[in-house]
N, C-alpha and C positions, 0 to 999 in steps of 0.2 A: 547382650547379643542383638536383642530387639533393637535396642537403642542405636548400634551401629549400624543397623539395616535401614532404619529410621532416617539417620544423619546421612547415610549414603543415596538413599533414595531422592532426599531433599536437595543435596549437592546435585545429583544427576538433573533434577528436574530445573534447579538454578542456572545450570550450563546450558542446558537446552533453551531457556529463557534468554541468555545473554547472547546466544548465537543466533536467535532469530529476532534479536531487537535491532541489527544494524538497520542504519538508516539505508532507504532505497534511493537509488539515484534517479533524480526526475530531469525530465529532457528539458533544456532551455525553450521557453515558449514566449512568443511574442504575442502580447495583449491585442494588437492590433490584427494579427492573423487570426487568433482564436474569434474575434468579433466578425471576421468576415466569414469564416467558416460557418459560424452560428447563423449570420444573416442568409447566407446561400442555403443552409439546410432549411431555415424556414421559410424560405422563398420556393424552394422544391415542394414543401409541404402543402403551400398554398396553392401553389400552380395544380397539384393533384386533387384539390377539392373542387 
Protein backbone atom coordinates (compact mmCIF):
# COMPACT_ATOMS: atom_id res chain seq x y z
CA UNK A 1 0.00 0.00 0.00
CA UNK A 2 2.85 2.38 0.82
CA UNK A 3 4.49 1.53 -2.48
CA UNK A 4 1.25 2.34 -4.31
CA UNK A 5 1.05 5.75 -2.60
CA UNK A 6 4.69 6.43 -3.44
CA UNK A 7 4.17 5.56 -7.10
CA UNK A 8 1.02 7.67 -7.21
CA UNK A 9 2.86 10.68 -5.77
CA UNK A 10 5.75 10.25 -8.19
CA UNK A 11 3.39 10.05 -11.16
CA UNK A 12 1.59 13.18 -9.97
CA UNK A 13 4.88 15.07 -9.63
CA UNK A 14 5.99 13.88 -13.07
CA UNK A 15 2.69 15.01 -14.55
CA UNK A 16 3.10 18.46 -13.03
CA UNK A 17 6.67 18.64 -14.33
CA UNK A 18 5.59 17.76 -17.87
CA UNK A 19 2.74 20.24 -17.78
CA UNK A 20 4.99 23.09 -16.70
CA UNK A 21 7.77 22.35 -19.17
CA UNK A 22 5.97 23.57 -22.28
CA UNK A 23 8.05 26.12 -24.17
CA UNK A 24 7.07 29.72 -23.72
CA UNK A 25 6.17 31.61 -26.85
CA UNK A 26 8.73 34.31 -27.47
CA UNK A 27 7.89 37.51 -29.23
CA UNK A 28 9.64 38.08 -32.51
CA UNK A 29 12.30 40.66 -31.79
CA UNK A 30 14.34 42.59 -34.24
CA UNK A 31 18.01 42.91 -33.21
CA UNK A 32 18.26 46.41 -34.67
CA UNK A 33 15.22 47.51 -32.68
CA UNK A 34 16.69 46.07 -29.48
CA UNK A 35 19.99 47.87 -30.10
CA UNK A 36 18.18 51.13 -30.77
CA UNK A 37 16.15 50.83 -27.56
CA UNK A 38 19.30 50.05 -25.56
CA UNK A 39 21.14 53.01 -27.05
CA UNK A 40 18.18 55.27 -26.23
CA UNK A 41 18.07 54.00 -22.63
CA UNK A 42 21.82 54.56 -22.17
CA UNK A 43 21.61 58.06 -23.61
CA UNK A 44 18.76 58.89 -21.23
CA UNK A 45 20.86 57.67 -18.30
CA UNK A 46 23.82 59.77 -19.43
CA UNK A 47 21.57 62.83 -19.77
CA UNK A 48 20.40 62.47 -16.16
CA UNK A 49 23.97 62.59 -14.80
